[in-house]
C-alpha positions in Angstrom: -18.3 123.2 48.1 -15.6 120.6 49.0 -14.6 120.3 45.3 -14.2 124.1 45.1 -12.1 124.1 48.2 -9.9 121.4 46.8 -9.5 123.3 43.5 -8.5 126.4 45.4 -5.9 124.5 47.4 -4.5 123.0 44.2 -4.3 126.4 42.6 -2.5 127.9 45.6 -0.1 125.0 45.6 0.6 125.3 41.9 1.2 129.0 42.2 3.8 128.5 44.9 5.5 125.8 43.0 5.7 128.2 40.1 7.0 131.0 42.3 9.7 128.8 43.8 11.0 127.9 40.4 11.6 131.6 39.6 13.2 131.9 43.1 15.7 129.3 42.0 16.4 130.1 38.4 17.1 133.7 39.3 20.2 132.5 41.2 21.6 131.4 37.8 21.0 134.9 36.3 22.5 136.6 39.4 25.6 134.4 39.8 26.5 133.3 36.3 25.3 136.1 34.1 25.7 139.1 36.3 28.1 138.9 39.2 30.5 135.9 39.4 31.0 133.8 36.3 31.0 136.6 33.8 33.8 138.4 35.8 35.6 135.2 36.5 35.6 134.2 32.8 36.8 137.6 31.6 39.4 138.2 34.2 40.7 134.8 35.2 39.9 132.2 32.5 40.9 134.5 29.7 42.1 137.9 31.0 42.5 141.3 29.5 40.5 142.8 26.6 40.3 139.3 25.0 38.3 138.1 28.0 35.6 140.7 27.4 35.6 140.0 23.7 35.2 136.2 24.2 32.5 136.7 26.8 30.6 138.8 24.3 31.1 136.0 21.7 29.8 133.4 24.2 26.7 135.4 25.0 26.1 136.1 21.3 26.4 132.4 20.4 24.1 131.4 23.2 21.5 134.0 22.2 21.7 132.8 18.6 21.1 129.3 19.6 18.2 130.4 21.8 16.7 132.4 18.9 16.9 129.4 16.6 15.2 127.0 18.9 12.7 129.3 20.6 10.1 129.2 17.9 10.1 125.4 18.0 10.0 125.3 21.7 7.2 127.8 21.8 5.2 125.7 19.4 5.8 122.6 21.5 4.8 124.6 24.7 1.6 125.7 23.0 0.4 122.3 21.8 2.2 119.7 23.8 1.1 118.0 27.0 4.7 117.4 27.9 5.5 120.9 29.2 6.7 119.7 32.6 8.9 117.0 31.1 10.6 119.4 28.7 10.9 121.9 31.5 12.7 119.2 33.5 15.0 118.4 30.6 16.1 122.0 30.1 16.3 122.7 33.8 18.6 119.6 34.2 20.8 121.0 31.3 21.0 124.4 33.0 21.8 123.0 36.4 24.2 120.4 35.1 26.3 122.8 33.0 26.2 125.4 35.7 27.7 122.9 38.1 30.3 122.0 35.4 31.4 125.6 35.3 33.3 124.7 38.5 35.7 122.7 36.3 36.7 125.7 34.3 40.1 127.0 35.4 42.6 129.6 34.1 43.2 129.1 30.4 40.2 126.7 29.9 38.7 129.1 27.4 36.9 126.6 25.1 35.5 124.6 28.0 34.4 127.8 29.7 32.6 129.0 26.6 31.0 125.7 25.8 29.7 125.0 29.3 28.3 128.5 29.6 26.6 128.4 26.2 24.9 125.1 27.1 23.9 126.3 30.6 22.5 129.4 29.0 20.5 127.5 26.4 19.2 125.2 29.1 18.2 128.2 31.2 16.5 130.1 28.4 14.8 127.0 27.0 13.4 126.1 30.4 12.0 129.6 30.6 9.8 129.0 27.6 8.1 126.0 29.2 8.0 127.7 32.6 6.2 130.8 31.1 3.8 128.5 29.3 2.5 127.2 32.6 1.4 130.7 33.7 -2.0 130.5 32.0 -2.7 127.3 33.9 -2.4 129.1 37.3 -3.9 132.5 36.4 -6.9 133.8 34.6 -6.2 136.4 31.9 -7.0 139.4 34.2 -4.9 137.9 37.0 -1.8 137.1 34.9 -0.1 140.4 35.6 -0.4 140.1 39.3 0.7 136.4 39.5 3.6 137.1 37.1 4.6 140.2 39.2 4.7 138.1 42.4 6.9 135.5 40.6 9.3 138.3 39.4 9.5 139.7 42.9 10.2 136.4 44.5 12.7 135.6 41.8 14.6 138.8 42.4 14.7 137.9 46.1 16.0 134.4 45.2 18.8 135.9 43.2 19.8 138.3 45.9 19.7 135.6 48.6 22.0 133.4 46.5 24.4 136.2 46.1 24.3 136.9 49.9 25.3 133.3 50.5 28.0 133.2 47.8 29.7 136.6 47.8 30.7 136.6 51.5 32.2 133.1 51.0 34.2 134.3 48.0 35.5 137.3 50.0 36.4 135.2 53.1 38.0 132.3 51.2 39.9 134.2 48.6 41.1 132.5 45.5 39.6 130.7 42.5 38.5 127.5 44.4 35.7 129.3 46.2 34.6 131.0 43.0 34.4 127.7 41.2 32.6 126.1 44.1 30.0 128.9 43.9 28.8 127.5 40.6 28.0 124.1 42.3 26.2 126.0 45.1 24.2 127.9 42.5 23.3 124.7 40.6 22.1 123.0 43.8 20.2 126.1 44.8 18.4 126.2 41.5 17.7 122.5 41.5 16.3 122.4 45.0 14.0 125.4 44.3 12.7 123.7 41.2 11.6 120.5 42.9 8.1 121.7 43.8 7.2 122.5 40.2 8.0 118.9 39.3 6.5 117.2 42.3 3.6 119.4 43.4 2.4 121.2 40.3 -0.7 119.3 39.0 
């Protein structure tokens, strides 16, 4: 009985650690991909129609890189005991290069593209190992429910990060606050990921 109770507590703890990771990494998707960096790159770093074109090129290169490495990462995730270590590596890449986006100013086109591509590869690569942990916290008939909770909390995390950042950008007008928002996003992502590296067993 005591052993069953301990196992139940461990399962609950692992699930919440998994949920919190989604809560954090959705901030990256909301701020970098959707609302802030994409617009900043197109309108300020590059400008005009060329901005939209080069943003599309950056996204395309990132997706190509992810497509090339995903089969290898998937095989590693299926057969390796180092899922958490590799999740940590790719999360660190995502957070690190998200923070480095703060260095991208007007005209820093190559830097802006390279840092984004590396952040995106880190983010997508981390998702492979994050998703591979799901069967460890849910039985096959429970995967949909657990995954759905993670998605819902992830969406809430992305919205919350935007609610923190967008008012600051509107109050403190100018590129400095926009660039600082990428550091805030990286820290937000990193802090929310701590439980999966320290509490997930």
